[in-house]
N, C-alpha and C positions, 0 to 999 in steps of 0.2 A: 638430207631433207630433199623433197621433190620440188620441181617447178610448180608455179601457181596452178597450172592446168590440172594437177593431181590433188589440189587441196579440196577434197570432198570425201565422202564416205567410201570405204572400199567397194561397196556394191555399185554406187554411182560411178566411181572411177572405172570399174570393170565394164559397166554397160557403155560408158562413153567410149572406151577403147575399142569395144566390139563394134560400135556404130561407125567409128572413124577408121577402123583398121584397113578398109579397102580403098579409102580415098587417098589422094595425094597429100602427103604430109601427115597422114595418120600413122599410128604405131600399134599394130596388132599385138595381141598377147596379154591376157588378163593378169598373168602372174606378176608382171612388172608393176602394175598399178596397185595391186594388193601390197606388195613390198614397199612401194613408195608411200602408201598411206600409213604404214607402220612407222616409216622414218619420220613422216610429218608429225605423227602423234608423239612418238618418243622424244625426238629431238626438240620439238616445240616446247614440250613440258620441261625438258632439261634447260633449254635456253631461257625460258621464262623464270625458272628458279634462280638462274644466275644473276639476273638483275632485279628481281622482285624485292630483294632485301635492301637495295641501294635507294635511299631517299632522293627525291627530286626527279626531274625529267631525264629519262634514260638516254636521250639524245646528247645531253651535255654532262653526263656523269660517267665515270669509268665502269667497265664491266665488273660485276661483283665476283671476282675470281682471284686466286692467288697470283701476285705479280710475277712475271718471268724474271725480273731483275732481282728478286729475292731468293732465287735458287742458290744453293750453296756454291755452285760453280762460280757465280758472280760476286758473292758476298765474302768469299775467302779473303782474309786480310792481305796476304801476299799479292794476290792478283789485283786487288783494289789499288795497292801502292804501285804495282808495276804499270797499271794502265791509267794512273791518275793524270799524268802529264802526257801531252802528245801534240803533234802538229794538227790539231783539231779545228783549225780555222782555214778550211780549204779556199775560202773566198779571198784570202789575203795571199799575196805572192809568197810571203813567209810569215806564218803566224803560229803561235803556240797558245794553249790554254789547258785548264784542267777539266775533268769530267765532274764539275760541280755546277749547280744552277747559277750561282753568282761567283764568277771566277776571276782570278788574276790572269790577265792576258799579256802576251808578248807579241810584238810585231815589228816589222822593218819598213822604213821608207828610204828611198834614195833618189838622188838626182845628180846630174852633171853640172859643173860650174864652168864659166868662161875664165879667161885669163885674169879677170878682176874679181874672181870668186863669186860672180853673180849667177844665180840659178839659170840653167838652160832648160826650158821646157817644164812640164808639169811633174811634180814629184810622183813617183810610183808607190802605190800602197796596196790597193785592192785590185785583184785581177780584172782586167777589162780589155776587150778586143780593141777598144779605141786607142789604147796606148801604142799599138802597133809594134809590139816586141817581136824580134826575129824568131825567138824560140824561148820557151821556159817549160819546166816540168821536172819532176823527180826522176832521177836516173837510177836510184836505188832507194828502197824503202821497205822495211820489214814489218810495218804495221804496229810495232811495239816500242822499240827503243832506239831506232837508228834510221836516218835518211840523209840522202845527198841530192841536191837539186842544182841544176844549171840554168841560169837565166842569161840570155843574150839580148841585150838592149842596144841594138845597133852596134856601135863600136866598143861597147863595154860587155865583158863577160863576167858575171857574178856567180860565185858558187856559194851556196848556203848548206852547211852541214849541221846536223842535229844529232845528239847522242845523249842518252840518259845513264845515270849511275845504275849499278845492279839493283839497288833497292827502289829505284824510281823516284827518289826524293830530289835529286840534283840533276841538272842538265847543262849542257854546253852548246853554244852556237859558234861555229866558225864561219866568218864572212871573208871570202877571198875574191879579189878582183884583178883583172888584167885587161889591157887594151887588146882588142880583137880587130886586126886589120880586115878590110873588106875582102871577102872571098876566103877567109881563114876557116877551113873546115866546111862540112856539109851538115845537112839536117840530122844525120844519125850520130853525130859526134856526141859522146856522153859527157864531155866536159872534163874528163880526167886530165889533170895537168900538174904543173910543178907544185901547186898548193897542196897536193896529196903526198908529196915527198917529205923527206926529213927536214929538220930545221936548217941544216947546212946547205942543202940544195935550194931551199927557199931563199936563204940569205944570198946565195950565189946568183940566183935568178934576179933578185932585187938589185944587186950591184951591176949586173950586166945590163939590165933594162935602164938603169939610171944614165947610161951613156947615150941613150936615144931619147932626147927630150920630147919628141913627137909622140912617144908612147906613154907619156905621163899624163893620162887623162885625170882631170880634177873631179873628184867625186865626193859628195856628202852622203854619209850614211847616218840615219837616225834610228836607233833601236829604243823602243819604249816598253815600259810596263804600264798596264792600266788595271784598275780595280773596280769591278762591277758592284761589289758589296761593301760590307763593313770592313773597317781597317784603315790603314794609312800607307802612303808612299812618300819618300823623301829622297832628295839628291844631296849627297855629301861629297867632300873632297878628301884626298889623302887615302884613297883606296889602293888596292893592289896595283903595282906599277906606277904609283903616284897619280893615278887617274881618278876622275870622278866616278862615283858609284851610286847605285840605287839601293836603299834599304826599305824594308816594309814589314808589315805585320798584319795578319788577318786571323779571325777566330779559327778558321779551318786549317790554315797552313802554319800558323805561328810565325816566328821571326825568320826573315830571309834577306839575302842580298843578291844583287846583280852587279858583278864587277868585270872589268876589262883588264886582266893582268898582262895581256900581250897585245900591243898595237904595233904593226910594222908597215911602213909606207916608203915609197921610193924617195931617195935622197933624204930620208928622215924628215920630210916636210909634211907635217900634219898638225892639226890643232883640234881642240875639243871645246864644245859648248853644251849647254843643257837648258832644260826648262821643266818646271813642274807646275801643275795647276789642277783645276777642278773641271771635269767634263762628265756629262751623262752619256756621251756618244763616242764610239771608237771607230765606227765604219767610215766617218768623214774627217779623219784627222788631217788629211791633206788640206782641206778647206779651213780647218781650225789653226793649223800651224803656219801655213803660208803667210798670213798677214803679220805674224810675229817676227818673220825673218828680217834682218837688217839689210841694208843695201848690198852688203857683201855676203848675204845668204847665211847669216849666223843666227842661231837661236839666242834669245836675250840673256841666258845664264842668270835667271832669276826665278823666284817662285811667285805664282799669282793664284791664290786660292780664294774663291768668292765667299764672302760672308763668314770668313773664319773657318770654313770647312777644311777638313784634312784633304790634301791633294789626292786625286784619283788617277792622275797621270804623271809619269816621270819619264823624261826623254833624254837620252844621251846622244849628242851629235859628234861625229868624227869626220873632219875634213881631211881627205887623203889624196894621194896620187898613186896611180897604178904603176906597178903591181903593189897590192897591199894585202894585209891579213889582219883581222881583228878576232880575238878569242874572247867571248863573253861567257861567264860562268854564273849560273843561278845556283845558289847554295842555301839549303835549309839549315838553320842553326838551332841548337838547344838554347833554351831561355838563359841558362847560366852563362853561356858563352857570349852573350850580347850585352855590352855595356849600354846603359840607358841612353847616354849621349850619342853613341854610335848608331843605335837603333833609330834615333831621331834625325840622323844625318848631320849632326853638328860638325863643323869644320874643326880639324885638329885632333879629333878622336878617331883613331883608325878602326875600321870595322873588323870583324873576325875574318880570318884568311879564307879565301875561296877554296873549294875542293881541289886539293893539290894535283890529283890525277886527271883533272878535266880541262887542262890547258897546256899549251906549249908542246914539247916533244912527246909527253905522255898522251896528250890528246891526238897528236898525229899518229902515234902507234895504235891507239884505240880505234880511230877512224879507219886506218888501213886494215886492221884485223876484222872489223865489222864488215867492210866492203868485201873482203875475201870470203867471210862466212856467208854473206848474202849470195855472192856469185855461185858458190858451191851448192848452196841449198836450192837456188833457182834452177841450176842445171839438173839437179836430181828430181825436182818437183815437176818441171816442164821439160821433158827430154826432146828438145828441138833438133831436127836434122834437116839438111838441105834436101829438097825434092830432086828427083831425077831430072836432069836437064837444066837445073839452075847453076848459076856460077859456082864453080868449085874453088877450093883453096881456103887456107886458114883465114886470110883477111876477109874474104866474103862471108864466111861463116861467123866470124867475130862481129862483123858489122850487123849482120842479121840478129845475132844474139843480143847485142847492145840495144837494138830497136825493141826486141821483145822485153828485155829487162826494164827499159824505160817506160814502155807502154803499161806493163803490169804495175810498176812502181807508182806511176802517176794515178792509177786507179786506187791503190792501197793508200798512197799519200793523200788522196782526196777524201778519205774517211774523216768526217767531222763530228763534233758534238754540239748540239743545239738544245736550247731550253726556252719554252714559252707557251703561248696559247694560240691555236689556230682560230681564225675567224670563220664562223659557220653561218651559212644561209639555209634556214629550214623552212620549207613551204608551209609547214603547219603553224608557223609563228609569223603573223602578219603585223606585229607591233614590236617596238623596241623594248629593251629591258626596263626603261623608265615608264612604260605604259603608253607612250605616244604611238599613234599608228604610223606604219611605214609609208613612205611616199611611193606613188606610182604603182601600187599593188605588188611591189617586189617583196620577196621573202625578207623578213627582218633578219639582221645579223646579230649574233651573240658570240661571246668568247667561249671556246672549248675549254675543257679542264687543262690546267697547266701540266706539262709533261716534258721529260727529256727525250732526246732522240740521238742515238749514235748510229750514223749511217754514212754510206758513200754518197757521192754526188755525181750527176752525169757530166757536168762541165764546171770547172772552177771559175771560168770567166763569165759564163752566161746562165748556168743553172746550178748555182752553188747551194743547193738545198735538197731535201729528200723527195724523191718521186717513187710512188709505190711500184709501178710495174717495171721501172728501170732497176729498182733495187733487187728484184728477184734475179735479173740477169747478172748484175754485179757480183752477187754471191756465188754464182756458178764457178767463177774463176777464183775468188778469194777463198772458198771452202777448200780447194786443193792445197792452198798454202797454209791456212790456219783456220781449222774448223771452229775453234772457240771464238774467233772474231765473227764468223758467220752466225753462230748461235747468239752471240751478244747483240749483233745488229738485228736479227730477226726477233729476238726477245724484246728489244726496245719497240719495234714496230707493233708487235702483238699487244704490248701494254697500252697502245693507243686506242684499242677497241673500246667503243662506248657500250652502254647498256642495251643497245639495239643490235649490236654486232657489226657496226660500221666503222671503217677507218678512213679518215680524210686522205684522198689520193695524193695530194701535194702538201708537203709540210713546210710551212713558212713560219718558223719559230724564232722569236727573238728579233731584236731591232736590226742586227746586221743582215739577217736573211730578208726581213721585210723591206729593207732599203733597196733591194735589187728587183722588186716586183712592182709593176704598175698597180695602182690602187684598185682598178676594176677587176684584177685577176686574183686578189688576195682571198676573197671569200670562197669557201669550199661548200658545195651543195650536197645536202644529205641524201639526195636521191641518186647521186652519181657514184658509179663503181669505177674500177680500173682492173685490168687483167690480173687474176690472182697468181702472179708468177712466184709468190712465196712457196707455193706447192712444188715448183721446180727446184727452188733452192733448198727445200727441206729434204730432197732425195738422199744426199749423203748422210744426213742426220738419221733419217729413218732406216737406211740400209745399215748404218753402224749399230743402231739400237736393235735391229733384227739379228745382229751377229754376223753379217756378211763380212768375210775375211778381209778383202781388199779395202773396204770402207773403214773397218775398224783399224787396220794398219795405218791408213792415211790419217785418221782422227787421232791416233795415239801420239803423233808428233806434237800436237798442241794440247791434248787433253790428258796425256799420261796413260799408264797401263790399263786403267779402268775406263777406257773411252766408251765402251759399250754401255756401261752403267751410267755415265754422264749423259750420253745421248738418250738413253731410255728415260732418265729423270726429266730431261728437257721435253720430250714429246708427251710425256704424261702430264707435265705442268701445262703444256700448250694445248692439250686436248679440249678443255672447255672453251678456250678462246677460239680455236679453230672451228669447233661446233657452231659457236655464235656467228662467226664470220661466214662460214659456209651457208648457214641458215639464212643470213641476211641476203646473200646473193639469190637464193631460191625464192625468198619472199618478194624481193623487189625487182629482180631482173628476169623474171620468167616471161615466156612468150605466149602467143595466143593459142598454141596447140600443145598438147602433152609433149613433154621433153624438149620443147623449143625454148629459146632464150632471146631476149631483146635488150640491147643497151639502152638505158635511159639517158636523158640529157642531150639528145640530138636537138640542135637548134632548128626551129621551125623555118620553113622557107619564107624569106622576106623579099625585099626588093633588090638585094645585092648578091647573095651567095648563089653560085651556080649549083652547088650540091651541098646541102646543109651538113656541117661537120659533125663527126661523132668523136668528140675529144675523149670521152670516157673509154673508148676502145683502145686508146693509145695510138691509133692510126689516124687520128685527126681528120684530114681532108680526103682520106681514101674514099672513092665514090661508092655510096650506098644507094638505096632506093631514093629516087628523086623527090618523093613526097613523104616525109616522115609520118608514120601512123602506127597505131597499136597492132596492125596486122603484120608488122615486120618480124622476120626471123633472121638472126645473125649467126652465121656458121662459125665464126671465130669464137664467139662466146659459148656456143654449144661445145666446142672442142676444149676450151679452157675448163668448163665444168665437168666434162668427161674425165679429164686428167685429174682434176681436184677430187672427184668422187673416188677414183681408184686410190689416190693417196690417203683419203680419209678412211677408206676401208682398212688399209694397212695400219694406220695410226690407231684406229678403234681397237684392233687386236692388241697392240702394244699397250694401250691405255687401260686395258681390262674393262672395256665398256660392256654393258649387259649384252647377252647373246642376241636379243631382239635388235638392238642397235647395230651390232656388228653385222648381222645377217642383212639388215636393211641397207646399210651402206654398200655391202658387197653386191647385193642385188641391183642397187642403183647403178653402181659402176659397170656391171655387166650389161645393163640395159642401155646405158649411154655409149658403151663401146660396141654395141651391136651394129654392124655395118648396115643392116637392113633398116634400122631406125634412122641412122644418119642419112642414108640414101633417100628415104621417103621424105625427109624434111629438106634436104639441101642438094641432092644430086639432080642435075638437069641432063637427061639423056640427049636432048636436042643439042645443047651446048657442049656436052661432054666435059663437064666441069662441076665442081662444087660451087655453090653461090648463095648469097643472101636472097631472101624472098621478101617482097613488099610492094607497095604502091609506086609504080615506076613508069617513067617514059624517058625516051632519049631525046624528045623534042623540047629541050631546054637549051638556052645559050645566054651568054653575056652580050648585050647589045647597047650601043650608045644611046643615051637619052638627051634630048635637047636641054640645055641649061636654061635656067630662068632668066638669065641676063646675057646679052651678047658677049660681054667681056669674060664670061666664065667658060671653062672647058666643059665639054659634054661629060656626063657621068655614065659609067657602064653599070647596067643593072641586069638582073636576071629577067628573061622573058620566055614564055612558052610559045611555040609556033606549031603549025600543022593542025590537023583536025582530030588526030587520035588522042583521046584523053588518057591520063595515067590509069593503069590497071594493076591488079595484083599479079605479079609474075616473078620469075627468077631474074636477078639483076645481072645483066651480061657485062660484067667487068672482071676480066681475068687478071689476077694479081695475087698479092700476099694473102688476102682473105681467102681466096680459092684454095690456097695451099694448106690451110690449117689442119684438115684431117690427116694430111701427110706429115706436116711439121711436127705434130704432137703424137704421131705414130699410132693413130687409131685404125688405120687401114689394114685389112688382112693381107699378108705378103703375097697371096695369090689373087687378090681382088683385081678385076679388070679396071676398076677406077684408079688403082695405083698405076697400072700401065698407062692409062690415058694421062694421068697427072705427070708422070715422068716424061712422056712424049712432049707434052705442051711445055713443060719446064725447060726442056733443052732447045726449044724453037727460038732462034735468034730474032724472029719477028715478034716474039712475045716477051718473055722475061730474060732469056739468056743473053749475057753480054760478056766480053773479055775481062770485065772488072767485077763481076758478081751478078746476082739476080736483081733485076729491076723490080721496083715495088708495084708497078702497073704495066700491063702489056703495051708494047710499042704500038700495037694496032688499035688501042682503045681510043674512043673519041674524047676521053678525058686525059689522055696522056699529055703530060706537061701543061695541062690547062690551068689557068689561074682561077681561083675560086671567086675572087672579086678583083677589081682593078688594083687593089692594094695588097692582095693576098696571093703571093706566088705559090706554085705547086710545092708540096711538102712530101706527101706519100703518093705522088702521082708520077713516079718514074725513077727518082733517085734511089740509089742502092743503100740499104741500111744493114749494118753488120749484125745486129741481133737476129734478124730474120734469116740472114745467110748462115749464121751459126746454127740455128734450128734446122735449116735445110741440110747442112753438112752432117749434123748429128743424125737426122732421119735417114739420110742416104747411107751412112755407116751402119745404122740399125738394119735397114733392109738388105744391105750387102751381106750381112751376117745371118739373115733369116732364110730358112728353107722356102724357096719359092721361085717362080719362073723369071723373076726380074732382078735377081740378085747381081748378076754380072753387069747389067745396065746401071744399077745403083752404085756398084763399085767404081765403074768408069766415070760416072757423073760426079761422085764424091771427089775423086782424084782431080778432075778438071776444075771443079768449083773451088776447092781449097787453093789450088794453084792460082786461079784467077783473082780471088779475093785477097789472099795474102800478098801476092805479087803487086797488086795495085795499091793496097794500103801502105805497104813498105815503100813503094816508089814515090808516093805522095809525101810520105814522111821525110824521105831524103830530099825531095824537091822543096818542101815548104817548112819542114821542122816540126810538123804537127800531125797528130791523128785527128780526124775530122768527124763531125756529127753524121754526115752522109756523103755520098760520092755521086757526082752528077751523071746524068744519062742524056742530057740535052746535046744535040748535034754541035760539034765544035768544042765541047767541054767534056767529052766522055771520060769518065773516071776521075775527074778533078775533084779534090776535096771541096766541100761547101758547107755552109751553116756555121755553127759555133765551133770554136777550137781554142785550146785543146779539148777534145771530147773523148776522154779516156774513161767514160762510163762503160756502156755496153759495147762500144767499139773496141775496147780492150779484149773482147772475146776473140779477136784475131790471134791472140797468144794461144788460146785453147785450140784453135784450128791449126796453128803451126805445130803444136804438140799432138794433134789429133786425139784430144781428150774431151769427151763429151759426157754430160749427165743424162 
């Protein structure tokens, strides 16, 4: 489908193109407009047919197309069982759940006790930077059945291991703890220790540690099961090992137990307590359980269910001394194997035995085998080697490899499952669902349709939910490991498309997710887009469907021998959804001139913002035109749509679309990839760079305003100065936005604009730094500038790994293309990868974390900043280490 500038008859489009062809920003060539008019007609009819059959407002109803999640690939019984349980609660330090809308949940709380067993500090439960943990994150995770995580909470090192039975019905958790003296290990230690050895070694370690009482840290662990839906949970006594256990039953899972057949603590000093009760919330269990603790920090060992309701929470507490080990086994039982009394948790009636191979020595052997399998598969999937000039030797290489494994694992271990309804603000609706008018003229909010979402998250501590443009980057790495997970994730996102072809850019589904978002940011606006990075993530799927050998071979590891057939079925099912989504972009984000595009949702200039943000672009406060207007043209969105158009042309062929549609998408892709079109819209010969275009002046600043009362501090507000008013012009701000024609590889390998871009890219006074590419030129008047007195710079200097990944991928592309600049591209690729990888790794060793961004401010150059751990798109450093790009 064409931009709005082409929504006219073919004759009118051709005439308009002819009139504008000689002017700046015009696009000569009538052939493109005729082709685009065909796309408008054909795709608009198809898109209309998709939702015309769905009753109700298309903004709040699903697209009328076959659901992606109903593909045989995802409905096959063995896969559903295998993927049912997982560590799908990334917002918790350690949490498990099912992929069911109303699930049984598992989770861990812990705290340290003083000599009188009183709690020291706040219990840990949900990931938060305020806890100040020294380090935490998955060190190994295969995305399906196994994971190991190390948590360093000051002097306590806690290892959480998770593994499922082959049929996916049962699972085990091993919780191991040891005292960690100050200075013990560095940031890249993966936490492998005695707890991974055999039982004899663990017992020997326990006996040795018992001789040093100062190492016996007193720790309380609380492991709980919660139930969001119908069913019941009970705590009983006399389970495996003589310990308390949890029994339960739900309509979806049938009967099950959670037992602790093995508990080992230093000096054999440990005790157990429990609680069961009714709760509607699980994200705030710390606040719910803390008042129940006795003066000695014990749960009350009683049941308290309100109003006679069946308990929805059952918690087992273990008071231990380091070193310790607890094996917990969740076992699904057949109805005939569960006596009624045991199912109800009655004392004296033993429950069925836990899965015998999921605890003790057999669990140790299973975890060791899983770890070995993961390490071998990782080495084969991501062939990482030391760069020339880096520290040589086996120890240095192994440390670097541990870092890569942990970074990737924390991305894959951060894949979660959510279910709920987004809150939508639609400007077409100015009253609430009950008919009352909305206040202040703001769009009324309504609930979106209920839906599940299986997705990775950018940051477990700060952004534990789905973000559209982040997810496309996440899947570039995950697809190399397990393409079926990528297809599953993308399928869930595409099933969120509504009848108008729109997807909410931020997914805040369910109470746990919503509890982490300020109320003013919950509502999603139906006019707002986000970069369509899913088209990047679709590349390995499309290539496999096309029969490309390397892509099919990679896919076969997770999809089996008919990987090409599975990928073809996926893109064919996705086709009507992608048509609707692509069409929505062209209808709603088109610019003022043919082929131009403009992000909607820019905040209008008020009294506070130095440069109104463009949150929809993903680049937030990156400086655009100073005065938002309908005259703007955004070069990054143009490039995203050129890339999307090329992918749509390929998918149209695979989907068997009518010839007119196939040809129209192909013609659109050629037009948007035509450098002459790009240059007329966005190349400034004077500035020698690609740029946005809009109503702009540099005569704006933040200035102090006198407070209304002498006791109040002055406020900093935006003001304009000088005599030159804003005018339509190219925006002279060199940075990430200027690079997009290069980043998405739209430039001809011999284009002089490529040469100019590479030259400016390498200038240390602009973007180039020893730790990566800055987001904004060091020479810019907006470099490191606050947007308000309370809004520090975000995309105005700091280094972001996702854009550096795109730059490295583009440099490798141009290094392999015939052209006069290939040697320069090859040299820059080598230097950029060394700088980025070296700095991210150094900061990981120094701090224990991978970060959201890396500072460029004087005195803090290269230092990690922002949220952490941020193993969303920052995990793409692993792809750069392996020099694997999409």
